[in-house]
Structure formats: structure tokens, C-alpha cells
MARNUTOR-955909 format. One record per atom (N, C-alpha, C, O, CB): atom name; residue in three letters; chain; x, y, z. Coordinates in steps of 0.05 Angstrom, whole numbers. Glycine has a CB too. Layout:
BEGIN
<at CA, aa ALA, ch A, px X, py Y, pz Z>
...
This chain:
BEGIN
<at N, aa MET, ch A, px 311, py 813, pz -1127>
<at CA, aa MET, ch A, px 328, py 784, pz -1118>
<at C, aa MET, ch A, px 352, py 808, pz -1101>
<at O, aa MET, ch A, px 363, py 827, pz -1112>
<at CB, aa MET, ch A, px 346, py 758, pz -1156>
<at N, aa ILE, ch A, px 356, py 799, pz -1071>
<at CA, aa ILE, ch A, px 377, py 811, pz -1063>
<at C, aa ILE, ch A, px 411, py 800, pz -1061>
<at O, aa ILE, ch A, px 417, py 778, pz -1054>
<at CB, aa ILE, ch A, px 367, py 816, pz -1041>
<at N, aa ILE, ch A, px 430, py 819, pz -1069>
<at CA, aa ILE, ch A, px 455, py 799, pz -1064>
<at C, aa ILE, ch A, px 467, py 821, pz -1046>
<at O, aa ILE, ch A, px 464, py 845, pz -1046>
<at CB, aa ILE, ch A, px 477, py 788, pz -1094>
<at N, aa MET, ch A, px 483, py 802, pz -1029>
<at CA, aa MET, ch A, px 501, py 819, pz -1013>
<at C, aa MET, ch A, px 526, py 798, pz -1012>
<at O, aa MET, ch A, px 530, py 774, pz -1018>
<at CB, aa MET, ch A, px 488, py 829, pz -980>
<at N, aa HIS, ch A, px 542, py 825, pz -1001>
<at CA, aa HIS, ch A, px 575, py 818, pz -1002>
<at C, aa HIS, ch A, px 577, py 818, pz -974>
<at O, aa HIS, ch A, px 563, py 836, pz -965>
<at CB, aa HIS, ch A, px 599, py 843, pz -1020>
<at N, aa ALA, ch A, px 593, py 803, pz -952>
<at CA, aa ALA, ch A, px 599, py 807, pz -942>
<at C, aa ALA, ch A, px 625, py 803, pz -931>
<at O, aa ALA, ch A, px 628, py 779, pz -923>
<at CB, aa ALA, ch A, px 587, py 807, pz -939>
<at N, aa LYS, ch A, px 651, py 821, pz -927>
<at CA, aa LYS, ch A, px 680, py 818, pz -937>
<at C, aa LYS, ch A, px 696, py 819, pz -904>
<at O, aa LYS, ch A, px 700, py 839, pz -890>
<at CB, aa LYS, ch A, px 690, py 848, pz -963>
<at N, aa LEU, ch A, px 702, py 793, pz -899>
<at CA, aa LEU, ch A, px 708, py 789, pz -872>
<at C, aa LEU, ch A, px 742, py 790, pz -889>
<at O, aa LEU, ch A, px 751, py 781, pz -910>
<at CB, aa LEU, ch A, px 692, py 756, pz -851>
<at N, aa HIS, ch A, px 756, py 808, pz -860>
<at CA, aa HIS, ch A, px 790, py 804, pz -856>
<at C, aa HIS, ch A, px 803, py 783, pz -838>
<at O, aa HIS, ch A, px 819, py 791, pz -821>
<at CB, aa HIS, ch A, px 804, py 829, pz -845>
<at N, aa VAL, ch A, px 798, py 766, pz -839>
<at CA, aa VAL, ch A, px 814, py 738, pz -814>
<at C, aa VAL, ch A, px 834, py 752, pz -807>
<at O, aa VAL, ch A, px 846, py 768, pz -821>
<at CB, aa VAL, ch A, px 828, py 702, pz -826>
<at N, aa ASN, ch A, px 837, py 747, pz -786>
<at CA, aa ASN, ch A, px 865, py 750, pz -766>
<at C, aa ASN, ch A, px 884, py 723, pz -779>
<at O, aa ASN, ch A, px 877, py 700, pz -771>
<at CB, aa ASN, ch A, px 856, py 745, pz -724>
<at N, aa PRO, ch A, px 898, py 724, pz -790>
<at CA, aa PRO, ch A, px 909, py 694, pz -797>
<at C, aa PRO, ch A, px 917, py 682, pz -779>
<at O, aa PRO, ch A, px 927, py 662, pz -789>
<at CB, aa PRO, ch A, px 930, py 692, pz -815>
<at N, aa VAL, ch A, px 920, py 680, pz -756>
<at CA, aa VAL, ch A, px 918, py 671, pz -731>
<at C, aa VAL, ch A, px 905, py 644, pz -729>
<at O, aa VAL, ch A, px 912, py 621, pz -726>
<at CB, aa VAL, ch A, px 904, py 690, pz -717>
<at N, aa LYS, ch A, px 874, py 664, pz -733>
<at CA, aa LYS, ch A, px 849, py 652, pz -720>
<at C, aa LYS, ch A, px 841, py 640, pz -753>
<at O, aa LYS, ch A, px 817, py 632, pz -754>
<at CB, aa LYS, ch A, px 823, py 679, pz -700>
<at N, aa GLU, ch A, px 854, py 639, pz -774>
<at CA, aa GLU, ch A, px 834, py 628, pz -798>
<at C, aa GLU, ch A, px 824, py 604, pz -800>
<at O, aa GLU, ch A, px 802, py 600, pz -810>
<at CB, aa GLU, ch A, px 845, py 628, pz -821>
<at N, aa ASP, ch A, px 844, py 578, pz -786>
<at CA, aa ASP, ch A, px 837, py 565, pz -787>
<at C, aa ASP, ch A, px 799, py 559, pz -773>
<at O, aa ASP, ch A, px 779, py 553, pz -786>
<at CB, aa ASP, ch A, px 859, py 555, pz -782>
<at N, aa ALA, ch A, px 802, py 564, pz -741>
<at CA, aa ALA, ch A, px 789, py 566, pz -726>
<at C, aa ALA, ch A, px 757, py 575, pz -745>
<at O, aa ALA, ch A, px 734, py 566, pz -743>
<at CB, aa ALA, ch A, px 804, py 585, pz -706>
<at N, aa PHE, ch A, px 769, py 599, pz -765>
<at CA, aa PHE, ch A, px 746, py 616, pz -779>
<at C, aa PHE, ch A, px 725, py 596, pz -784>
<at O, aa PHE, ch A, px 701, py 591, pz -780>
<at CB, aa PHE, ch A, px 756, py 631, pz -807>
<at N, aa LEU, ch A, px 753, py 586, pz -800>
<at CA, aa LEU, ch A, px 740, py 556, pz -825>
<at C, aa LEU, ch A, px 730, py 542, pz -815>
<at O, aa LEU, ch A, px 711, py 533, pz -828>
<at CB, aa LEU, ch A, px 758, py 536, pz -840>
<at N, aa GLU, ch A, px 733, py 531, pz -788>
<at CA, aa GLU, ch A, px 718, py 515, pz -783>
<at C, aa GLU, ch A, px 688, py 523, pz -766>
<at O, aa GLU, ch A, px 667, py 511, pz -770>
<at CB, aa GLU, ch A, px 735, py 499, pz -772>
<at N, aa GLU, ch A, px 690, py 541, pz -752>
<at CA, aa GLU, ch A, px 660, py 554, pz -739>
<at C, aa GLU, ch A, px 646, py 570, pz -758>
<at O, aa GLU, ch A, px 630, py 584, pz -745>
<at CB, aa GLU, ch A, px 664, py 574, pz -713>
<at N, aa ILE, ch A, px 645, py 576, pz -786>
<at CA, aa ILE, ch A, px 640, py 581, pz -813>
<at C, aa ILE, ch A, px 621, py 560, pz -826>
<at O, aa ILE, ch A, px 599, py 561, pz -837>
<at CB, aa ILE, ch A, px 667, py 580, pz -827>
<at N, aa GLN, ch A, px 634, py 544, pz -820>
<at CA, aa GLN, ch A, px 614, py 521, pz -848>
<at C, aa GLN, ch A, px 579, py 510, pz -833>
<at O, aa GLN, ch A, px 560, py 505, pz -848>
<at CB, aa GLN, ch A, px 641, py 478, pz -855>
<at N, aa PRO, ch A, px 579, py 506, pz -795>
<at CA, aa PRO, ch A, px 552, py 516, pz -799>
<at C, aa PRO, ch A, px 524, py 542, pz -800>
<at O, aa PRO, ch A, px 499, py 544, pz -798>
<at CB, aa PRO, ch A, px 550, py 506, pz -789>
<at N, aa LEU, ch A, px 543, py 555, pz -802>
<at CA, aa LEU, ch A, px 528, py 578, pz -819>
<at C, aa LEU, ch A, px 513, py 574, pz -838>
<at O, aa LEU, ch A, px 489, py 574, pz -842>
<at CB, aa LEU, ch A, px 541, py 595, pz -829>
<at N, aa ILE, ch A, px 546, py 569, pz -862>
<at CA, aa ILE, ch A, px 534, py 564, pz -897>
<at C, aa ILE, ch A, px 516, py 552, pz -887>
<at O, aa ILE, ch A, px 496, py 566, pz -885>
<at CB, aa ILE, ch A, px 551, py 545, pz -924>
<at N, aa ALA, ch A, px 514, py 524, pz -878>
<at CA, aa ALA, ch A, px 501, py 501, pz -883>
<at C, aa ALA, ch A, px 468, py 506, pz -872>
<at O, aa ALA, ch A, px 447, py 498, pz -882>
<at CB, aa ALA, ch A, px 518, py 474, pz -869>
<at N, aa SER, ch A, px 469, py 517, pz -856>
<at CA, aa SER, ch A, px 445, py 545, pz -841>
<at C, aa SER, ch A, px 433, py 554, pz -867>
<at O, aa SER, ch A, px 412, py 547, pz -879>
<at CB, aa SER, ch A, px 464, py 579, pz -823>
<at N, aa SER, ch A, px 451, py 570, pz -873>
<at CA, aa SER, ch A, px 436, py 582, pz -898>
<at C, aa SER, ch A, px 427, py 578, pz -909>
<at O, aa SER, ch A, px 404, py 583, pz -914>
<at CB, aa SER, ch A, px 438, py 589, pz -912>
<at N, aa ARG, ch A, px 450, py 562, pz -923>
<at CA, aa ARG, ch A, px 433, py 550, pz -951>
<at C, aa ARG, ch A, px 405, py 523, pz -951>
<at O, aa ARG, ch A, px 397, py 510, pz -969>
<at CB, aa ARG, ch A, px 460, py 535, pz -970>
<at N, aa GLU, ch A, px 398, py 524, pz -927>
<at CA, aa GLU, ch A, px 366, py 511, pz -921>
<at C, aa GLU, ch A, px 350, py 533, pz -913>
<at O, aa GLU, ch A, px 327, py 527, pz -909>
<at CB, aa GLU, ch A, px 362, py 486, pz -895>
<at N, aa GLU, ch A, px 354, py 549, pz -911>
<at CA, aa GLU, ch A, px 328, py 575, pz -907>
<at C, aa GLU, ch A, px 315, py 583, pz -920>
<at O, aa GLU, ch A, px 327, py 591, pz -940>
<at CB, aa GLU, ch A, px 331, py 596, pz -901>
<at N, aa GLU, ch A, px 291, py 586, pz -921>
<at CA, aa GLU, ch A, px 274, py 590, pz -938>
<at C, aa GLU, ch A, px 275, py 614, pz -951>
<at O, aa GLU, ch A, px 266, py 631, pz -936>
<at CB, aa GLU, ch A, px 255, py 585, pz -927>
<at N, aa GLY, ch A, px 282, py 625, pz -976>
<at CA, aa GLY, ch A, px 287, py 658, pz -992>
<at C, aa GLY, ch A, px 307, py 652, pz -996>
<at O, aa GLY, ch A, px 316, py 673, pz -1005>
<at CB, aa GLY, ch A, px 285, py 688, pz -980>
<at N, aa ASN, ch A, px 337, py 627, pz -995>
<at CA, aa ASN, ch A, px 363, py 631, pz -996>
<at C, aa ASN, ch A, px 357, py 616, pz -1031>
<at O, aa ASN, ch A, px 339, py 602, pz -1038>
<at CB, aa ASN, ch A, px 385, py 614, pz -968>
<at N, aa ILE, ch A, px 382, py 627, pz -1047>
<at CA, aa ILE, ch A, px 380, py 617, pz -1074>
<at C, aa ILE, ch A, px 409, py 608, pz -1073>
<at O, aa ILE, ch A, px 413, py 586, pz -1083>
<at CB, aa ILE, ch A, px 372, py 639, pz -1100>
<at N, aa SER, ch A, px 435, py 623, pz -1058>
<at CA, aa SER, ch A, px 468, py 622, pz -1066>
<at C, aa SER, ch A, px 475, py 634, pz -1022>
<at O, aa SER, ch A, px 466, py 651, pz -1007>
<at CB, aa SER, ch A, px 482, py 657, pz -1105>
<at N, aa TYR, ch A, px 496, py 611, pz -1021>
<at CA, aa TYR, ch A, px 502, py 626, pz -1001>
<at C, aa TYR, ch A, px 536, py 602, pz -1004>
<at O, aa TYR, ch A, px 540, py 578, pz -1001>
<at CB, aa TYR, ch A, px 476, py 628, pz -970>
<at N, aa ARG, ch A, px 559, py 639, pz -1011>
<at CA, aa ARG, ch A, px 587, py 626, pz -1019>
<at C, aa ARG, ch A, px 606, py 631, pz -999>
<at O, aa ARG, ch A, px 596, py 651, pz -990>
<at CB, aa ARG, ch A, px 598, py 636, pz -1045>
<at N, aa LEU, ch A, px 623, py 628, pz -988>
<at CA, aa LEU, ch A, px 641, py 644, pz -980>
<at C, aa LEU, ch A, px 664, py 630, pz -1002>
<at O, aa LEU, ch A, px 670, py 607, pz -1009>
<at CB, aa LEU, ch A, px 644, py 645, pz -945>
<at N, aa GLN, ch A, px 674, py 660, pz -1006>
<at CA, aa GLN, ch A, px 706, py 664, pz -1031>
<at C, aa GLN, ch A, px 731, py 672, pz -1007>
<at O, aa GLN, ch A, px 731, py 683, pz -985>
<at CB, aa GLN, ch A, px 701, py 701, pz -1063>
<at N, aa LYS, ch A, px 753, py 661, pz -1028>
<at CA, aa LYS, ch A, px 777, py 672, pz -1015>
<at C, aa LYS, ch A, px 785, py 683, pz -1033>
<at O, aa LYS, ch A, px 787, py 673, pz -1055>
<at CB, aa LYS, ch A, px 796, py 657, pz -1003>
<at N, aa ASP, ch A, px 794, py 710, pz -1026>
<at CA, aa ASP, ch A, px 811, py 733, pz -1038>
<at C, aa ASP, ch A, px 831, py 721, pz -1051>
<at O, aa ASP, ch A, px 846, py 708, pz -1036>
<at CB, aa ASP, ch A, px 822, py 753, pz -1019>
<at N, aa THR, ch A, px 838, py 722, pz -1079>
<at CA, aa THR, ch A, px 863, py 701, pz -1081>
<at C, aa THR, ch A, px 887, py 728, pz -1091>
<at O, aa THR, ch A, px 908, py 720, pz -1100>
<at CB, aa THR, ch A, px 856, py 668, pz -1112>
<at N, aa GLU, ch A, px 884, py 754, pz -1089>
<at CA, aa GLU, ch A, px 890, py 775, pz -1082>
<at C, aa GLU, ch A, px 914, py 796, pz -1061>
<at O, aa GLU, ch A, px 935, py 809, pz -1061>
<at CB, aa GLU, ch A, px 871, py 775, pz -1079>
<at N, aa ASN, ch A, px 878, py 781, pz -1037>
<at CA, aa ASN, ch A, px 886, py 790, pz -1015>
<at C, aa ASN, ch A, px 888, py 769, pz -987>
<at O, aa ASN, ch A, px 871, py 753, pz -978>
<at CB, aa ASN, ch A, px 869, py 811, pz -1013>
<at N, aa GLU, ch A, px 910, py 776, pz -980>
<at CA, aa GLU, ch A, px 912, py 736, pz -954>
<at C, aa GLU, ch A, px 891, py 741, pz -934>
<at O, aa GLU, ch A, px 891, py 763, pz -923>
<at CB, aa GLU, ch A, px 950, py 727, pz -927>
<at N, aa ASN, ch A, px 882, py 731, pz -930>
<at CA, aa ASN, ch A, px 866, py 730, pz -899>
<at C, aa ASN, ch A, px 836, py 745, pz -909>
<at O, aa ASN, ch A, px 824, py 756, pz -890>
<at CB, aa ASN, ch A, px 887, py 752, pz -868>
<at N, aa VAL, ch A, px 824, py 746, pz -932>
<at CA, aa VAL, ch A, px 803, py 766, pz -941>
<at C, aa VAL, ch A, px 786, py 735, pz -948>
<at O, aa VAL, ch A, px 794, py 715, pz -959>
<at CB, aa VAL, ch A, px 812, py 793, pz -971>
<at N, aa TYR, ch A, px 759, py 741, pz -937>
<at CA, aa TYR, ch A, px 740, py 726, pz -950>
<at C, aa TYR, ch A, px 719, py 745, pz -960>
<at O, aa TYR, ch A, px 717, py 768, pz -951>
<at CB, aa TYR, ch A, px 728, py 706, pz -931>
<at N, aa THR, ch A, px 702, py 738, pz -979>
<at CA, aa THR, ch A, px 680, py 749, pz -977>
<at C, aa THR, ch A, px 661, py 727, pz -976>
<at O, aa THR, ch A, px 665, py 703, pz -977>
<at CB, aa THR, ch A, px 675, py 768, pz -997>
<at N, aa MET, ch A, px 633, py 744, pz -973>
<at CA, aa MET, ch A, px 606, py 717, pz -961>
<at C, aa MET, ch A, px 590, py 725, pz -988>
<at O, aa MET, ch A, px 578, py 746, pz -984>
<at CB, aa MET, ch A, px 581, py 724, pz -921>
<at N, aa ILE, ch A, px 585, py 713, pz -1020>
<at CA, aa ILE, ch A, px 571, py 721, pz -1030>
<at C, aa ILE, ch A, px 531, py 709, pz -1027>
<at O, aa ILE, ch A, px 522, py 687, pz -1035>
<at CB, aa ILE, ch A, px 588, py 718, pz -1051>
<at N, aa GLU, ch A, px 522, py 722, pz -1021>
<at CA, aa GLU, ch A, px 498, py 715, pz -1005>
<at C, aa GLU, ch A, px 479, py 725, pz -1039>
<at O, aa GLU, ch A, px 490, py 738, pz -1056>
<at CB, aa GLU, ch A, px 493, py 740, pz -967>
<at N, aa VAL, ch A, px 439, py 711, pz -1044>
<at CA, aa VAL, ch A, px 437, py 714, pz -1059>
<at C, aa VAL, ch A, px 418, py 707, pz -1046>
<at O, aa VAL, ch A, px 420, py 688, pz -1030>
<at CB, aa VAL, ch A, px 448, py 710, pz -1076>
<at N, aa TRP, ch A, px 381, py 727, pz -1052>
<at CA, aa TRP, ch A, px 371, py 724, pz -1028>
<at C, aa TRP, ch A, px 347, py 735, pz -1045>
<at O, aa TRP, ch A, px 346, py 757, pz -1056>
<at CB, aa TRP, ch A, px 386, py 737, pz -1000>
<at N, aa GLN, ch A, px 323, py 712, pz -1044>
<at CA, aa GLN, ch A, px 293, py 727, pz -1054>
<at C, aa GLN, ch A, px 281, py 751, pz -1058>
<at O, aa GLN, ch A, px 271, py 760, pz -1078>
<at CB, aa GLN, ch A, px 278, py 722, pz -1042>
<at N, aa ASP, ch A, px 284, py 760, pz -1034>
<at CA, aa ASP, ch A, px 283, py 790, pz -1019>
<at C, aa ASP, ch A, px 285, py 797, pz -993>
<at O, aa ASP, ch A, px 291, py 782, pz -975>
<at CB, aa ASP, ch A, px 261, py 802, pz -1022>
<at N, aa MET, ch A, px 281, py 819, pz -992>
<at CA, aa MET, ch A, px 287, py 827, pz -968>
<at C, aa MET, ch A, px 274, py 823, pz -937>
<at O, aa MET, ch A, px 279, py 833, pz -915>
<at CB, aa MET, ch A, px 287, py 849, pz -972>
<at N, aa GLN, ch A, px 251, py 799, pz -950>
<at CA, aa GLN, ch A, px 250, py 790, pz -926>
<at C, aa GLN, ch A, px 259, py 768, pz -917>
<at O, aa GLN, ch A, px 254, py 761, pz -894>
<at CB, aa GLN, ch A, px 231, py 791, pz -920>
<at N, aa ALA, ch A, px 274, py 752, pz -935>
<at CA, aa ALA, ch A, px 289, py 724, pz -935>
<at C, aa ALA, ch A, px 315, py 740, pz -920>
<at O, aa ALA, ch A, px 320, py 732, pz -897>
<at CB, aa ALA, ch A, px 295, py 706, pz -972>
<at N, aa VAL, ch A, px 336, py 767, pz -934>
<at CA, aa VAL, ch A, px 351, py 772, pz -907>
<at C, aa VAL, ch A, px 348, py 786, pz -878>
<at O, aa VAL, ch A, px 363, py 791, pz -859>
<at CB, aa VAL, ch A, px 367, py 782, pz -914>
<at N, aa ALA, ch A, px 320, py 788, pz -883>
<at CA, aa ALA, ch A, px 312, py 796, pz -851>
<at C, aa ALA, ch A, px 309, py 769, pz -828>
<at O, aa ALA, ch A, px 313, py 770, pz -803>
<at CB, aa ALA, ch A, px 277, py 811, pz -852>
<at N, aa SER, ch A, px 301, py 750, pz -844>
<at CA, aa SER, ch A, px 304, py 731, pz -830>
<at C, aa SER, ch A, px 329, py 707, pz -822>
<at O, aa SER, ch A, px 333, py 691, pz -804>
<at CB, aa SER, ch A, px 287, py 725, pz -839>
<at N, aa HIS, ch A, px 341, py 717, pz -845>
<at CA, aa HIS, ch A, px 363, py 710, pz -842>
<at C, aa HIS, ch A, px 378, py 721, pz -819>
<at O, aa HIS, ch A, px 387, py 705, pz -803>
<at CB, aa HIS, ch A, px 372, py 712, pz -862>
<at N, aa ASN, ch A, px 384, py 748, pz -815>
<at CA, aa ASN, ch A, px 395, py 761, pz -804>
<at C, aa ASN, ch A, px 385, py 758, pz -764>
<at O, aa ASN, ch A, px 396, py 764, pz -743>
<at CB, aa ASN, ch A, px 391, py 785, pz -823>
<at N, aa SER, ch A, px 362, py 747, pz -772>
<at CA, aa SER, ch A, px 350, py 746, pz -747>
<at C, aa SER, ch A, px 349, py 710, pz -728>
<at O, aa SER, ch A, px 341, py 704, pz -705>
<at CB, aa SER, ch A, px 318, py 761, pz -755>
<at N, aa SER, ch A, px 361, py 690, pz -755>
<at CA, aa SER, ch A, px 366, py 663, pz -748>
<at C, aa SER, ch A, px 378, py 659, pz -722>
<at O, aa SER, ch A, px 392, py 675, pz -711>
<at CB, aa SER, ch A, px 381, py 651, pz -768>
<at N, aa ASP, ch A, px 372, py 640, pz -714>
<at CA, aa ASP, ch A, px 397, py 639, pz -693>
<at C, aa ASP, ch A, px 424, py 630, pz -706>
<at O, aa ASP, ch A, px 446, py 639, pz -700>
<at CB, aa ASP, ch A, px 391, py 616, pz -668>
<at N, aa HIS, ch A, px 420, py 613, pz -723>
<at CA, aa HIS, ch A, px 457, py 609, pz -735>
<at C, aa HIS, ch A, px 470, py 623, pz -744>
<at O, aa HIS, ch A, px 495, py 620, pz -744>
<at CB, aa HIS, ch A, px 465, py 594, pz -754>
<at N, aa PHE, ch A, px 453, py 656, pz -759>
<at CA, aa PHE, ch A, px 467, py 681, pz -755>
<at C, aa PHE, ch A, px 475, py 699, pz -732>
<at O, aa PHE, ch A, px 493, py 716, pz -733>
<at CB, aa PHE, ch A, px 457, py 693, pz -766>
<at N, aa ILE, ch A, px 457, py 690, pz -709>
<at CA, aa ILE, ch A, px 471, py 707, pz -697>
<at C, aa ILE, ch A, px 481, py 695, pz -675>
<at O, aa ILE, ch A, px 482, py 708, pz -654>
<at CB, aa ILE, ch A, px 459, py 728, pz -692>
<at N, aa LYS, ch A, px 490, py 662, pz -676>
<at CA, aa LYS, ch A, px 514, py 647, pz -668>
<at C, aa LYS, ch A, px 535, py 655, pz -669>
<at O, aa LYS, ch A, px 553, py 654, pz -651>
<at CB, aa LYS, ch A, px 517, py 630, pz -679>
<at N, aa PHE, ch A, px 536, py 666, pz -699>
<at CA, aa PHE, ch A, px 564, py 668, pz -715>
<at C, aa PHE, ch A, px 582, py 689, pz -705>
<at O, aa PHE, ch A, px 604, py 692, pz -694>
<at CB, aa PHE, ch A, px 560, py 675, pz -745>
<at N, aa THR, ch A, px 552, py 706, pz -718>
<at CA, aa THR, ch A, px 555, py 731, pz -705>
<at C, aa THR, ch A, px 568, py 740, pz -686>
<at O, aa THR, ch A, px 582, py 758, pz -695>
<at CB, aa THR, ch A, px 539, py 738, pz -699>
<at N, aa ALA, ch A, px 572, py 737, pz -663>
<at CA, aa ALA, ch A, px 571, py 741, pz -628>
<at C, aa ALA, ch A, px 595, py 730, pz -628>
<at O, aa ALA, ch A, px 611, py 738, pz -611>
<at CB, aa ALA, ch A, px 546, py 725, pz -606>
<at N, aa LYS, ch A, px 602, py 710, pz -648>
<at CA, aa LYS, ch A, px 636, py 700, pz -654>
<at C, aa LYS, ch A, px 656, py 716, pz -669>
<at O, aa LYS, ch A, px 679, py 715, pz -662>
<at CB, aa LYS, ch A, px 637, py 674, pz -672>
<at N, aa ALA, ch A, px 648, py 731, pz -688>
<at CA, aa ALA, ch A, px 661, py 736, pz -707>
<at C, aa ALA, ch A, px 690, py 759, pz -694>
<at O, aa ALA, ch A, px 713, py 754, pz -699>
<at CB, aa ALA, ch A, px 637, py 746, pz -728>
<at N, aa GLN, ch A, px 685, py 772, pz -685>
<at CA, aa GLN, ch A, px 697, py 781, pz -666>
<at C, aa GLN, ch A, px 724, py 773, pz -660>
<at O, aa GLN, ch A, px 744, py 783, pz -670>
<at CB, aa GLN, ch A, px 683, py 778, pz -648>
<at N, aa ASP, ch A, px 723, py 751, pz -642>
<at CA, aa ASP, ch A, px 739, py 745, pz -650>
<at C, aa ASP, ch A, px 753, py 726, pz -667>
<at O, aa ASP, ch A, px 770, py 713, pz -656>
<at CB, aa ASP, ch A, px 742, py 747, pz -639>
<at N, aa PHE, ch A, px 746, py 720, pz -702>
<at CA, aa PHE, ch A, px 769, py 720, pz -719>
<at C, aa PHE, ch A, px 776, py 737, pz -738>
<at O, aa PHE, ch A, px 787, py 730, pz -759>
<at CB, aa PHE, ch A, px 769, py 702, pz -729>
<at N, aa LEU, ch A, px 769, py 763, pz -731>
<at CA, aa LEU, ch A, px 759, py 786, pz -757>
<at C, aa LEU, ch A, px 786, py 811, pz -741>
<at O, aa LEU, ch A, px 788, py 818, pz -717>
<at CB, aa LEU, ch A, px 709, py 802, pz -755>
<at N, aa ALA, ch A, px 806, py 819, pz -767>
<at CA, aa ALA, ch A, px 824, py 833, pz -765>
<at C, aa ALA, ch A, px 812, py 866, pz -765>
<at O, aa ALA, ch A, px 825, py 885, pz -757>
<at CB, aa ALA, ch A, px 843, py 823, pz -785>
<at N, aa ALA, ch A, px 792, py 868, pz -773>
<at CA, aa ALA, ch A, px 777, py 884, pz -787>
<at C, aa ALA, ch A, px 745, py 897, pz -779>
<at O, aa ALA, ch A, px 747, py 891, pz -756>
<at CB, aa ALA, ch A, px 777, py 870, pz -810>
<at N, aa PRO, ch A, px 733, py 902, pz -780>
<at CA, aa PRO, ch A, px 712, py 916, pz -780>
<at C, aa PRO, ch A, px 694, py 901, pz -810>
<at O, aa PRO, ch A, px 704, py 909, pz -831>
<at CB, aa PRO, ch A, px 723, py 952, pz -781>
<at N, aa LEU, ch A, px 676, py 887, pz -814>
<at CA, aa LEU, ch A, px 661, py 870, pz -835>
<at C, aa LEU, ch A, px 654, py 901, pz -851>
<at O, aa LEU, ch A, px 650, py 924, pz -845>
<at CB, aa LEU, ch A, px 629, py 846, pz -822>
<at N, aa GLU, ch A, px 656, py 883, pz -878>
<at CA, aa GLU, ch A, px 642, py 930, pz -896>
<at C, aa GLU, ch A, px 622, py 890, pz -903>
<at O, aa GLU, ch A, px 629, py 867, pz -903>
<at CB, aa GLU, ch A, px 675, py 970, pz -946>
<at N, aa ILE, ch A, px 596, py 905, pz -909>
<at CA, aa ILE, ch A, px 573, py 897, pz -921>
<at C, aa ILE, ch A, px 566, py 905, pz -955>
<at O, aa ILE, ch A, px 589, py 910, pz -962>
<at CB, aa ILE, ch A, px 553, py 909, pz -901>
<at N, aa GLU, ch A, px 559, py 907, pz -966>
<at CA, aa GLU, ch A, px 557, py 910, pz -990>
<at C, aa GLU, ch A, px 517, py 903, pz -999>
<at O, aa GLU, ch A, px 504, py 894, pz -980>
<at CB, aa GLU, ch A, px 583, py 887, pz -1002>
<at N, aa ALA, ch A, px 511, py 905, pz -1008>
<at CA, aa ALA, ch A, px 478, py 903, pz -1010>
<at C, aa ALA, ch A, px 468, py 917, pz -1049>
<at O, aa ALA, ch A, px 469, py 939, pz -1059>
<at CB, aa ALA, ch A, px 461, py 934, pz -976>
<at N, aa PHE, ch A, px 462, py 889, pz -1060>
<at CA, aa PHE, ch A, px 460, py 903, pz -1089>
<at C, aa PHE, ch A, px 424, py 886, pz -1098>
<at O, aa PHE, ch A, px 415, py 866, pz -1088>
<at CB, aa PHE, ch A, px 497, py 891, pz -1115>
<at N, aa GLU, ch A, px 412, py 903, pz -1118>
<at CA, aa GLU, ch A, px 385, py 892, pz -1118>
<at C, aa GLU, ch A, px 396, py 887, pz -1143>
<at O, aa GLU, ch A, px 412, py 903, pz -1152>
<at CB, aa GLU, ch A, px 355, py 907, pz -1112>
<at N, aa GLY, ch A, px 386, py 857, pz -1159>
<at CA, aa GLY, ch A, px 393, py 849, pz -1177>
<at C, aa GLY, ch A, px 370, py 831, pz -1194>
<at O, aa GLY, ch A, px 348, py 828, pz -1184>
<at CB, aa GLY, ch A, px 415, py 839, pz -1169>
<at N, aa GLN, ch A, px 377, py 820, pz -1220>
<at CA, aa GLN, ch A, px 358, py 800, pz -1240>
<at C, aa GLN, ch A, px 375, py 793, pz -1251>
<at O, aa GLN, ch A, px 394, py 806, pz -1261>
<at CB, aa GLN, ch A, px 336, py 808, pz -1260>
<at N, aa LYS, ch A, px 368, py 762, pz -1250>
<at CA, aa LYS, ch A, px 382, py 736, pz -1258>
<at C, aa LYS, ch A, px 379, py 750, pz -1296>
<at O, aa LYS, ch A, px 358, py 750, pz -1310>
<at CB, aa LYS, ch A, px 360, py 696, pz -1245>
<at N, aa LEU, ch A, px 397, py 757, pz -1301>
<at CA, aa LEU, ch A, px 394, py 750, pz -1341>
<at C, aa LEU, ch A, px 388, py 728, pz -1355>
<at O, aa LEU, ch A, px 394, py 706, pz -1345>
<at CB, aa LEU, ch A, px 417, py 753, pz -1358>
<at N, aa LYS, ch A, px 378, py 731, pz -1377>
<at CA, aa LYS, ch A, px 379, py 703, pz -1401>
<at C, aa LYS, ch A, px 392, py 719, pz -1415>
<at O, aa LYS, ch A, px 388, py 744, pz -1416>
<at CB, aa LYS, ch A, px 349, py 687, pz -1419>
<at N, aa LEU, ch A, px 410, py 707, pz -1428>
<at CA, aa LEU, ch A, px 448, py 703, pz -1441>
<at C, aa LEU, ch A, px 429, py 689, pz -1470>
<at O, aa LEU, ch A, px 441, py 680, pz -1489>
<at CB, aa LEU, ch A, px 480, py 669, pz -1415>
């Protein structure tokens, strides 16, 4: 399982437009084969910071996502909304039974 955290520092003036533009990316990504979870979370300590938390079955699913039309379309627009460079972290893990 691959877990991706993409931190987005959104320009406060463009936050509403960002939230509108990211919705198709979220909806389409959730429909992709190999997607386990795709959620946008707002940071409660840092104003205008969001983290996309993605969980994928494997790196093949991540690669497929990164080459998808909806991902490419959003990333082409993303620079219009961001106030700082995108920060991405990737983790490999497995679900634990508690």
C-alpha cells in the first residue's frame, strides 16, 4: 500500500476557486482502479494549508493516477492557486489489524 501526502499552501485570495477546481480531481481519483482513499484535509493549525491524503494499492496505481487526464488537468491549474511549492511525501505501509 502506498500513502501519499501532498501539502498545498493555497493563496488565501484564491481559496474558493481552489476548492471548486479540486472537486473533479477528488471525484475522478476516487473512481480510479487501485485507489483505496483520496481525501482533502484542511490544516487546523495553519491557515490556507490543505493536505491531500491518498492511499493506493501499489506504485502502478500511483503512476496511472499521475498520468490521468484529471490529474494532469488539475496540476496545470494548480500553480494559479498555490502560494508556495507543493510538498509531497510518500510512504509504504500496510493496514494493521487491531
